[in-house]
N, C-alpha and C positions, 0 to 999 in steps of 0.2 A: 291653787284653786281657792277662789274667794266665794263665800256663801253670802249672797245679798240678803237684805232684810225681808224681802217678800217671800223668798223660798224658806228662810228660817222661820218666818211667822207661820207659814202653812205647815211646816214640819213640826213646829211646837204644838199647834192645834191637834195634829194627827197623834203625836205621841202622848198628849194629855188624855185623849179619848181611847186610843188603841195602842197596845204594845206591838211593835213591829221589830223583827230581827234586823240586823245590820244590812243584810242583803236586800230585803224587801223595802226598807225605808230608803236606802241609797238608790235602788232601782227607780223609784218614783221621781227622782230629781236628777239622775245622772246625765241624761241627754241634755237637759237645759243647762246644767252646770259643767257639761263636757268632762265628766269624771271617767277615768279608765277603770276604776274599781268601785263597784256598788257597795261592797262591804266597808271599805275605808270611808267612803262618803257617809254611809249610814252611821258610823261611829261618831263622825264629826257633828252630824246633825243632832244626834242624841245628847251630845255634851256629857259623856260619861254616865248617863242614866243607866243603871243596871237593875235587872229584875229577874226573877226565876220563872216568870210567866212564859207561856208559849206564844209564838208569833201569831197575831190575829189572822193573817192571810195564809201562811204556808204551814203553820203548826210545827215550825223548826225543821222543815224539810231539808234545808241546806246542811244541817248537821249530819245528814245521812249520805252526803256526797262521797266520803271515803268508802263507805260500804258498797255503794253502787259502782265505784271505780274498780273495786275488787271483783264484783260480779262481771263487769265488762272484760277485765283481764283474764278471768277464769274461763269465760265463755269463748273468748277469741284465741285462747291458747291452742296451738295446732293448726291455725289458719295463717296462710301467707297473704299479706296485704300491705299496701303502702298508704292508702287513704281511707277515710271513714267519715260517717256522719251519724249524729245521734238524734233520735226522735224520742218522744216520751208520751206515755199515757198517764194522765194526772187526774186526781179526784175532782169531779164536777164542783164539789163544795168549795174547793180552793179557788178554782177559776171564778166562781160566782162572787166570792168575797173580794177577790182582786178587782174584778170588773166594777162592783158596786162602790168600792173605795175610790177608784180612779174617777168614776163618774161623779160621785158626791163632792169631791174636791177639785173637779175640773182639771185633772192632770192629763192633758192631751199629749199624744205622741209618745206615750210611755210603753216600753216593752212589757209583755205579759210575764207572769211568774213562770209559765211554762217555757217561754223563750229563754228566760234567765237561767233556769236550772239546766236546760240542755246546753246552753253556752258554757256554763261553769263546768259541767261534766266533760264537754269537748275539749276545753282548754287544759284541764288537768290530765285527761287521758293522753292528749297529744304531748304534753310535757313529760309524762311518765314513759311513754312508749316510743317517742320520736316519730310518730305517724302523722300524716298530714290531714287536716280537716278539709274535706272536699264536698261542696254543696251540690254540684251539678251531676257528677258521675262518679261516686265513690266506689271503691272496691268492696267495702263492708258497710252495711247499715245496721246500727244498733237501735233497738226499740226497748226502752226502759219502762216497765210497768211500775210506777212509783207507789201505787197502792198495794199491789200484791208482792212487790219486791222481786220481780222476775226480769231477767234480761234475755231478749230474743235477738238472734243474729241472722242476718240474711246477706249473702255475698252476691256480687254482680256475676251474671252468667258469663261463661267463656265460649267463644265460637271457634270451631276448628274445621278444617277441610282436609280431605285425604282421598285415597282410592283403596279399593279392596278387590282381591281375587277370591272367587268361590271355587274350591277345588273338589267338592263332594256334592253329589246329587241328593235330593231329598230334604234339603234345608230351606225353609221359607225365608224370604227376604225380611219381612216385617215381624215384629214381636207379637206375642199374645198377651194382651193387657191383663193385669191382675183383676180377678173377678170381684174382689172385695172393694176396690176403689176405682175400677174402670180406668186404670192407667194414671191416676192423679198422684199416687204415692201414699202409702200407709205403712203401719208397723208390720202388717202381714208380709208385704213385699220389700221390707227394709227401705221403704220410700223410693224405690226405683220404678214402680209402676209396671213391673214385669212379673208374669207368672213364673217364667224360667228364662234362661239365656240361650235356648236352643233355636236360634235364628241368626241371620246375618246381623240384624239390628242388635240382638242380645250379645253376640260375640264382640262387636265393636264397642258396645256400651261397657262390657266388662273391661276391655282395654282402657277406655277413657276413664272409668271410675278408678281403675288401678293407678292411673297417672295423676288425676286431678282430685279424686274423691268426688263429692257431690251426690245429688239425688237422682234426678231424672235427666235423660239425654233425649232431646228432640231432634229428629233427623229431617233433612231435606235431601231427597234422592234425585239423582240425575238418571231417570228411567228406572225400570224394574225388570225383574226376571221371574221365570216360573220356578216353582220349588225344585223341579228336576233339572234346571239349567245350570251350566257352569259359566263362570265369568273369568275369562282368561286375558292374555295380553297385558296391557298396562293397568287393567282393572277399571272398575266402575267408580266414577267420582261421587263423593258424598259430602254433605255439610252437616254439622251437628252443633247444638247449643247445650252446654252442660250447666244445669241449674245448681246453685249453692255449692260451687267447688271449694275445697279446702285449700288447694294450692293454685297459684297463678303463674308461677314460673317453673316450668319443668323442661327437662331435656327430652325431646321427641326423637325416637330412633327413625332412621330412614325406612326400615321395614320391621314388621312384627308379626309373628305367627300365633294365632289363636285358633288352632285347627278346628274345622277345615277352612278357616278364613285367614288370608294373608293381607295385612293392612300395610299400605305403602304411603310414603310422603305425607304423613299426617303433621299438620302444623297449625299454630294459633293464628287466627285472622281477626280483623277488627269487627266485622259483621257478616252475617249470612246474607247472601243475595236475596233481595225482596221480590225481584221479577224472575219469571221462569227463564232458564238458560237453554240456549240452543245446543244440540249435540247430534252426532251421527253414530250409528252403530253398525258394525260389521258382524253379521249373524250367520251361523252355520245351522241349517235345518236338515233333519233326517225325516223324509216323507215316505209314507206308504200309500200305494194306490190300490184301488179295488180290483182293477183288471191289469193284465199284462201291459207293461209300458211300451208305447210306440215311440221310437226315437224321433220321428217326425213331429210328434205332438210336443215333445220336450223343446224343440226348437222354437215353438210359439212363445215360450217363456220370455224370449228376448224382446217380444213386443211390449212387455211390461215396463220397459225403459222409456218408451216413447211419451207417455203421458202420466201425470200424477195419479196415484191410487185414491179413489174416492171412498171415504168412510162415513157411513150413516150411523150416528149415535142414537142411543135409546131415547135421549131427550128430544130428538127431532133435528138436532144440529147436523150440519154437513161439514166435513173437514177433508183436506187433501194432504197426502204425504207422498214424498218422492222416493223412488228407488234410483240410486246413483250408479250402482254396479250390480251385475248379476252373472253368475255362471253356475253350471250344474254338472253332475256326474251320475250316470246310471250305475247302480251297484248290483242289482239283480232284476228279475223280471217284474217285480212290483215294489221296488225300493230305489229311491234316488236321493242324492244330497244336493241341496240348493244353498248357494252362498250369495248373500245379498248385503249391500251397503245401503242403509236406509236412514231417512230422517227420524229424529228422536220422537218417541211416542207412537211408533208404528205397531199396529196390533198383529203380532206374528201368527198366532193360531187362527184368528179370524180370517186373516189373509189367505191361509192355506185352504180353509173350509169354504171361503167365499161367503161367510156369514156377515151380512151388512157391509161387505167390502167389495168394491167393484173396480177393476176386475180382480178376481182371486185366482189362485193356482188351479183349483178344481174347475172353474169356468174356462180357464185358458187352455188346459190340456184335455178338457172334456172327459174327465174321469174323477170319480170320488177320491179325494185325497185327505189324509190325516197326518198331522205333524206329530211324529213319535216323540221327538225331543228337539230342542234348539239351544245352542250355546252362543254366548257373546265372545267373539274373538278379539274385538277391539272396540273401544268407545272413545270418541274424540269430541272434545268441547269445541264449539264454534264461537270465536270472539268476533263481536260486531265492532268494526272500526268506524 
């Protein structure tokens, strides 16, 4: 590396007026001179000038690199990751001095002091830990507060999919959010966003936190059920995103029981689907009638297979859902079971009452009907080829 007269002349003027550390002085000329080390170049430009003064730009910030490396290693212990990126929060006064000096001496295309300190931390952390520097999609993002000497760590979320069976009535599907943070995560709820784990969402979250660690699990459900409904058969599919996981590589069992929820075929996936997925549900309904059931009236239920069921939503929108299969069984004078296979998103209870659903069970058999309970016997995903 040869230093020409022009660069040396500018460096001499700089060092006569300002004391700069080896890193900052070398950084101002490294791109032009194609140097791989700012520190070594800075030493050459100084020509062995030594002083006890602090660097005009960074106030000897680079002397603290070993301290920040220890912070990063301590903060990331217990986390499984293979790639990382480093960001920094730096004092505005350092940035201002750096900008003013580069502008004053017309040093164009020079990296900022912030870029240089994060690059130096990244290189040394990668060397110490054998982890890979990844700018686009790292497993871990470090944010170093250089002023307050704090290291924050955020990990890339993990997406999973699986199925669950619900074997006990009275359990809601969705969580009750922490009243203190409204589900965002705080110390009161151990950053999980949950008041308790007494829901399907809570039980699955417990399982996922036990495997991956992390804070909040965000779910995408393939349909939903009533608190009193069971989910049987192969189970209901679900997708979840785990925020700030500690582990990235875990062995997932084919089945796991977190009573009264059975979790099946849970696995890591690249991303949660962004568009709604199509599915069909086989549902068993227990229906009570106001009057004694007329067997001839029940036969009219077969007419529901002929045309789509029309649903009028509160927003004023109109939707249609199909019934693909239907059979029934009379159990007593005012009680019968209805088995239907329906398109995903079918409003079961409203369908029985005939509440903004045409035609409904009540309208069809011409008797007031109430759905006592309904269970999901099978839920099948529909793939669009």
